[in-house]
N, C-alpha and C positions, 0 to 999 in steps of 0.2 A: 526941396524936396521936402515931404508931412513925414517922414520915414527918422525916429530916433526919439519916440518918445520913452521907451522902456529902456535905453543905455544900452542897448544890443546891438554890436557893428554890424553892419548890413554881410561883410564878411563871415560873420559867425551863426548868421540866419540857417545854416544847417541845424548845428546843435539847439538854435532855439526850435524848430519844427520836431526835432525827436523829441524834444519838453514836451512841448505841446501835446505830439503823438502818444506821450507814457501818460500823461496826466489825462486825454481822453479814455485810455483801457484803464484807468482807474488806479493808477500808479501814484506813489507818491513822494518819487525820487527828489531830490533836492536838486536846483539847478545855481550852480556855481555865478552867472554871470546877473542873477538876479540882486537889483542891491537889497541890502541889507533892513534899509528900512521904511521899504516896499512891501503892505501885506498881499498876500499870495492872489487874489481876486484882482488884486487891482494889476500887479503885472499880468497877471490874465488878461485881465482887457488893453491896456496901452500895448503888449508886445502880438495881441490881434492885431491893433489898430496898426500898429506899423506892418506887420504881414500884408495887410490886406493895401495899406499906402504903397509899396515896394511892389506889389502885384499892378495894382491902378495906376501907376504912373507911370511903367514899362508900356503898360496894356496903353497905354494915352500916346505914348513915344511911336508907337506900332499902328491906331489905329486914330488918326488923329481927329477922323470922324467923328466916332463914338461921343454920344452923350453919356451923360449919367447914371442915368435908366440902363442900357445901355451896359455900360461897364459892369452894374451894379449886376445887372443878370449876368453877364459872363462870370463873373467871379462867383457868386454862388452855385450857377449851375452848371457851369462846367469846368471849373478845377478841382485839383487836389486839395489845394490851399482853401477852399469854399465849405467845402465836406469835411476837411481838418476841423476850423474854427465854429462851423453846427455843433461836429460833437461834442467841444470843449465846451459848448453855452449848455448842452444836454447835463454832462457832467456838474455841470456850476449849479444847473437849476436844480437835478436830480439832490444836490450840497447841501439846497436850501438857501442857495445866493441868486435869486432870478434875476436880481438888481444888475449884479456884472454880465450876467449870461446875455440879458436883455441891451446890452450895453455892447454886448462881441456880434452878435447875431438880431439885428434891429428888422 
């Protein structure tokens, strides 16, 4: 599995998604599972990577015939998680961190 970069166990992803939703909505609430030595833009990037990997790996188990382009298209155009991560990237861009935003929604 490619999930685990941000340090949040998969069983706690519901809280991670809530944190990402709040961030995308303009909130600046702390997140207790974020490593203290990891800057917020970096955490958002690796947390987004974990969420994408979680979705992609699950989809690959369901649709073994799908190729990477199919998986990317599905994730970004058909899932709520894809829409959420696009909103997180938009906020990062608005806050002046285009590099982190591009890492999330490329």
